[in-house]
C-alpha positions in Angstrom: 63.4 74.3 81.3 61.0 73.4 78.5 58.0 74.7 80.5 59.7 78.0 81.0 60.5 78.3 77.3 57.0 77.4 76.3 55.6 80.0 78.7 57.9 82.7 77.3 57.0 81.9 73.7 53.3 81.9 74.6 53.6 85.3 76.3 55.4 86.7 73.3 52.7 85.4 70.9 50.0 86.8 73.1 51.7 90.2 73.3 52.2 90.3 69.5 48.5 89.4 68.8 47.3 91.9 71.3 49.5 94.6 69.8 48.4 93.9 66.2 44.7 93.7 67.0 44.5 96.7 69.4 42.4 99.5 68.0 43.9 102.9 67.5 42.2 105.6 69.6 42.2 108.1 66.8 41.2 106.1 63.8 39.5 103.1 65.5 41.4 100.7 63.3 44.0 98.1 64.2 47.2 97.3 62.3 45.6 94.1 61.0 42.7 96.2 59.6 45.1 98.5 57.8 47.0 95.6 56.3 43.8 93.9 55.1 42.7 97.2 53.4 46.0 97.8 51.7 46.8 94.2 50.7 44.7 94.3 47.4 46.5 97.5 46.3 49.9 96.0 47.0 48.9 92.8 45.1 48.1 94.8 42.0 51.4 96.7 42.2 53.3 93.4 42.6 51.5 92.0 39.5 52.5 95.1 37.5 56.1 94.7 38.6 56.0 91.0 37.7 54.7 91.7 34.2 57.4 94.3 33.7 60.2 91.9 34.7 58.8 89.1 32.5 58.5 91.4 29.5 62.1 92.6 30.0 63.3 89.1 30.3 61.7 88.1 27.0 63.2 91.0 25.0 66.8 90.5 24.0 67.5 94.2 24.6 65.9 94.1 28.0 67.4 95.2 31.3 68.3 91.6 32.3 69.8 90.4 29.0 73.5 90.0 28.6 
């Protein structure tokens, strides 16, 4: 039973890695390539949101004050 479960998990991981790294025929990029290109932009947006939340928490008339 353990061997079958391990084989199924291994096949699922192999399939997921294969899907994520397979190149698109039109653009020539994989999903992983797209994620690595867009990650810095998302990180900058997240930092901006964090700064907004911290600023609103420090002001007594902020959105999160009671």
